C-alpha positions, 0 to 999 in steps of 0.5 A: 222304674219309670215314674209319673209325676215322681210316682211308681207307675205301671208298665203295660204291653200290648200282646198281639195275637191274630184276631184276638185272645179269645179262641173264637174271635176269628169267627165273629162276623166283623173279625179281622180274619181277612186281614191277617196277612195285611201289614196295615192291620198290624200297623193300625194296632201299633199305632193304637197302642202307641197312642195309648203310651203303651210301653211295648207290643209283644208278639208270641211265636209257634213253630207248627200248625197242629189244627186248622179247625182251632182258627188262625194263630200264626201268619206273619213271622214276628221278627219280619213283622217288627221290622216293618212296624218300627218303621211305622211308629216312633216311640213304642217298643216291640218284643218277640219270642225267640226259641233258644231250642230252635234258634242258634245264638248267632242268628238270634243275636244278628237279628235282634241286633239289626232290629235294634238298630232299625228301630232306634233302640226299641227291641225286646226278646222273650226267651222260651224253650218251647214245648210241643213235640210237633214243633220239634218235628219241624226242626230236626227233632224226633221229639221235644228234648226233655226239660232239663236239656232245654234249660241247660241250652237256654242258659248257654244260648243267653250267655252267648247272645250276650257275649255277641252283643259285647263282641262290638265296643260302643266306640268300636266304629271309627268310620275314618275314610282314610282307612280305619272303619272300625277299631280292631282292639274293640272288636273281639272273638268270643271263642265259645265252645260249650255243651250246645254251641261252637260260636267263634265271633264276633257279631257281624252287626255293631253293638245294638243302640240298647247295648243289650235289647231287653230280655224278657222271660216267662218261667214257671217251673223252678228252673224257669224261675231261676233263669228269669231271676239270673237273666230276665230284665222284665218277666211275663206271668200267668195269674188267674187271681191276686193271691196267685199273683202275689205268691209269684211276684214275691218269690221272683223278687226274692230270687232276684235279690238272691242272685245278687241283682239290684235291677227292678225286673218288672213283672207283668202278668197277662190281663184279658179285658171286657170293657164297657159303659156298664158291667152288663154290657161287658158281660154281654160282650164276653158272652157273645164271644164264648157262644161262638166257641165250638165245644169240641175246640175248646176241649181240644185246647184244654187237653193241651193245657192239662196233658191229656185227652179231654174229648169224652168228658161230659160238658155239664159234670164236674171236671174229672180228677187231674194230677197234682202239680208236681206230677205234671210233666208239661208246661207248669204255669198254665197247668197250675192256673187250670188247677186253682180255677177248678179249686176256686170255682168248682166248675163243670167242664163247660163252665171251665171252657168258658173260663179259659176261652180268652187268655187260658186262664190269665186274669180276666176283668169284666166291667166298666173302665173305672172297675177295670182301673180299680182292679188293676190299681189293686194289684199294682199297689199289693205286690200283684204286678209292676203292670200287665200284658194286655190281651185284647179278646177281640182285635181291634175292638178290645184294644180300642175300648181299652186305650180310649176308656181305661188309660185315661183313667189310669192317667188321671190317677197318676198311674200310667204315663200321659206321654213317653219320657224315653225313646228306648224300650229300655227307658220305657221300663226304667232300666239301665243301659249295660256297659260294653265290655 
């Protein structure tokens, strides 16, 4: 794992999302809502993250536009955006969500390999199975296929993509102008025939600079955790508090060992931060955004998390009883977080909506730079996290606050790099480059 002065060091990614992760950030008078189609906006944010020496910038992705009243979610397609940002930066990595349900392996392998070449080895991919019927209907399905089917497809998808990247050996390119561009003995078809895919190969793009772009995963269900343990090189997590983070961390590390792997597999929970010179000012920043969120929009968002219609719930009453986790058929990670918030805080519906307004139940830290750094260090040193996936509630201000005031404290404590020590995303994460086949 990446070290600073010989010590274990944090990994921090920036999770970019529209105007910020607070659902009402776009409503603020000074929001960036008018710049979401401007590549300069993303270049500015990526350069700020690079100034802070963060590992990577991460883009999620969605395949439907369901309720425009909720504000902006998706604007520029992330892989296209990353191609531009890789030319506007030098060292920071870039990660995009890729849906194994909607992409084909050849298409994904070709785009990601191309980006790895364009960026000089700074690309990662976050493999998801997707979740909503409205997304499925944009890709030829009447509804989202069942959970088991999606995970079988995901595992086959990953294996085919990795096989395509390995279809060119590292030394395959000869570039001999006398007639030998590549050594045919070092470029091979994969001849894959499986349940979901028929792919001959080889890939049309020579092997990526990193061998394989870094694979992230965010499995919460049993199948998702097993897939992550076998294949993921880094993991995104949802953790409301340190005990829930520790339970997930220890379970995943155990599964990785049981899978026979020695890889570090850093685990990075989402982290929402409100930072100010005083705790009262930090709480004011949080409250200012919370007050911009219409209750109807918040209830609709909650309905997505709990799989039911919440529009009739009384705002100042206790949260109605919800099904047990084992009886819930939707995405389990976020649902488990909602249940934990309810169990721990016993909020009213209105209080729960405020808690979920930014980050949807990810860890939220509100306070001074020293207080935020203290809590991040506590998670890092106590098997809660190997780092964090930073989710600024409002962009660019929340990112500026974190980079300018929290990062220097982490650096002074020897917990985070002062300068990049590598040029590839694998290097930032302390991961070995896989050998070519």
